[in-house]
C-alpha positions, 0 to 999 in steps of 0.5 A, spaced: 509 529 499 509 529 492 516 531 492 518 526 496 516 520 492 517 524 485 524 524 487 525 517 488 520 514 483 525 511 478 529 508 484 523 506 488 522 499 487 530 498 487 530 501 494 524 497 496 528 491 495 534 494 498 531 496 505 527 490 506 532 485 503 527 483 499 522 481 504 517 486 502 515 481 496 513 476 501 509 481 505 505 483 498 504 475 497 502 474 504 497 480 503 494 476 496 494 470 500 489 473 505 485 477 500 484 471 495 483 475 489 477 472 485 476 473 477 471 479 475 473 483 481 474 491 481 480 493 485 482 500 487 489 500 489 491 507 492 498 510 493 499 504 488 505 507 485 509 502 480 503 497 480 506 492 485 499 490 488 495 491 482 499 486 478 499 481 483 492 482 484 490 481 477 495 475 476 492 471 482 485 473 480 486 470 473 481 470 467 474 473 469 470 470 463 464 475 461 466 480 467 473 481 466 478 483 473 480 490 473 485 494 477 485 501 478 492 504 480 491 511 484 497 515 486 498 522 488 505 522 484 504 522 477 512 520 476 510 513 480 505 512 475 509 513 469 514 508 472 509 503 473 506 504 466 514 502 464 514 495 467 513 489 463 506 487 466 503 493 465 504 492 457 501 485 458 495 487 462 494 494 459 486 492 458 485 490 465 489 497 468 487 504 469 492 509 472 489 515 475 492 521 479 488 522 485 488 524 492 486 518 497 482 523 502 478 525 496 477 519 491 475 521 484 470 515 484 463 514 485 460 511 491 460 503 491 464 502 485 469 497 487 470 490 490 476 491 493 480 497 496 488 496 497 493 501 500 500 498 501 505 502 505 501 508 503 497 510 509 502 513 513 503 518 508 496 520 508 495 527 512 489 525 515 488 517 515 481 517 518 479 521 512 482 516 507 479 510 511 472 514 510 473 514 503 475 507 502 468 505 505 465 510 501 467 507 494 467 500 496 461 496 494 457 493 500 460 486 501 467 490 499 473 489 502 479 493 505 486 491 506 492 495 508 499 493 508 503 498 512 510 498 517 508 497 524 511 496 531 514 490 534 511 488 540 518 486 543 522 492 546 529 490 545 527 488 537 524 494 536 530 498 539 535 494 534 530 495 528 530 503 530 537 503 530 537 500 523 532 504 520 535 511 522 542 509 521 542 505 515 536 506 511 537 514 509 544 512 507 541 507 502 537 512 500 543 516 499 547 511 495 542 508 491 537 513 490 541 519 491 536 522 496 538 521 503 532 526 506 526 523 503 528 516 506 530 520 512 522 522 512 520 515 510 523 512 517 521 518 521 513 517 518 514 509 520 515 511 527 509 516 528 504 511 525 499 508 530 500 501 533 496 495 530 491 496 535 490 503 535 490 503 527 485 497 528 480 501 532 481 507 526 478 501 521 472 500 525 471 507 526 471 508 519 465 503 519 468 497 517 466 490 520 470 484 522 476 488 522 482 484 524 490 484 523 496 480 522 503 481 524 508 480 518 516 479 520 514 480 528 510 486 527 515 490 522 509 490 517 502 489 519 496 487 515 489 490 517 483 487 514 475 490 514 469 489 510 463 493 508 457 490 510 
């Protein structure tokens, strides 16, 4: 897994724009709308890569007064974190950001450490998603919130067929042309198809202990947001 993302790190953001025609930015903004970050919160962004979610979170939350808002970006692949640190936002928000190499299934943090846990287009790449969800529950404080943004399944079979044709035929070729790495993007589209559908993953969130668990489809189910609370 580290090899896949290490090889594409420098072109990762460009590929995200190309693959989704920029729509991933709208999905991430929708994530922030539902999350409604507040000043003073502590975010853990797992598989946070180049910092997209953390930057959005810090901008939305604003100043925290006596207790500053803080984001910790954790990723298994150090080259992704290196790319994140190079971004202009990283320099202006340096005091509010930490970059940590770590595993979603064995987080290097104490229990009850964070107010918010996010993982964006990362949980389908975790070997044991249930373990990652259990770790999310562990490190969140009581009253803390989980939010997962991930590719999902389109409920309409005809539209799903068309989307599959695009995914398997176009995206690997984009990977070859833009990132000079067809195989990594072939893996990525295959991982999307293997990931549980919305209802199945919702039950996994509940099984991890989260309450008030819900989901919202984005772009007809191409992507989906799952939310849950540690109560």
